[in-house]
C-alpha positions in Angstrom: 9.7 -27.9 4.3 6.5 -26.4 5.7 5.9 -22.7 4.9 5.0 -20.4 7.8 3.4 -17.0 7.6 4.4 -16.2 11.2 5.6 -12.6 11.5 9.0 -12.2 12.9 8.2 -8.7 14.2 4.4 -8.6 14.7 4.5 -4.8 15.2 5.7 -4.3 11.7 2.3 -5.3 10.2 0.7 -2.0 10.9 3.6 0.0 9.4 3.6 -2.1 6.2 -0.1 -1.8 5.9 0.1 2.0 6.2 3.0 2.1 3.6 0.8 0.1 1.2 -1.9 2.7 1.2 0.5 5.6 1.1 2.3 4.2 -1.9 -1.0 3.4 -3.7 -2.0 7.0 -3.2 1.4 8.3 -4.5 0.9 6.1 -7.6 -2.6 7.4 -8.0 -4.3 4.0 -7.4 -7.9 4.1 -6.1 -7.9 2.0 -3.0 -8.9 2.5 0.6 -12.1 3.8 2.2 -14.8 4.7 -0.3 -12.3 4.5 -3.2 -15.1 4.7 -5.7 -16.7 7.8 -4.3 -14.4 10.1 -2.5 -11.0 8.7 -3.4 -8.3 8.1 -0.9 -10.1 8.9 2.4 -7.3 7.3 4.5 -4.3 8.6 2.8 -2.2 11.8 3.0 -2.6 12.7 -0.7 -6.3 12.3 -1.0 -7.2 15.7 -2.4 -4.4 15.8 -4.9 -4.7 12.5 -6.7 -8.3 11.8 -7.4 -9.6 8.4 -8.4 -9.2 6.0 -11.4 -12.6 4.3 -11.3 -12.9 1.8 -8.5 -15.7 -0.3 -7.1 -17.4 1.5 -4.2 -18.4 -0.1 -0.9 -15.2 -1.9 -0.2 -13.0 -0.7 2.6 -9.8 -2.3 1.3 -10.6 -3.7 -2.1 -7.7 -4.2 -4.5 -9.3 -6.6 -7.0 -10.0 -3.9 -9.6 -6.3 -3.1 -10.0 -4.0 -5.0 -12.4 -1.3 -7.3 -11.3 1.2 -4.7 -12.6 -0.3 -2.0 -10.3 -0.4 -4.3 -7.3 3.1 -5.5 -8.0 4.4 -1.9 -8.2 3.1 -1.2 -4.7 4.9 -4.3 -3.4 8.0 -3.5 -5.3 8.1 0.0 -3.8 7.6 -1.4 -0.3 10.6 -3.6 -0.9 12.7 -0.7 -2.2 11.9 1.3 0.9 12.6 -1.6 3.3 16.0 -2.1 1.6 16.8 1.7 1.8 15.9 1.7 5.5 18.1 -1.3 6.2 21.0 0.3 4.4 20.5 3.6 6.3 20.4 1.6 9.6 23.5 -0.4 8.6 25.5 2.7 7.8 24.7 4.3 11.3 
């Protein structure tokens, strides 16, 4: 069977993208705009978390993070999606 990356709900892409950066900031991961210089320029917790030593000059570079760190962000997104679906189901 051929695999498709077609989005079922295209509008969800932006929300998931935002969650990715918010969760990375909550976990203290240095990603986003100017991650190597000013930290989390595009996240809510920028001033509180600082940076952990990233490569500067990339707007959305994640290659300096470990597989565990990247996986933790994806896992947290999944947990939040399941929690949201459960809340919606109960209403």
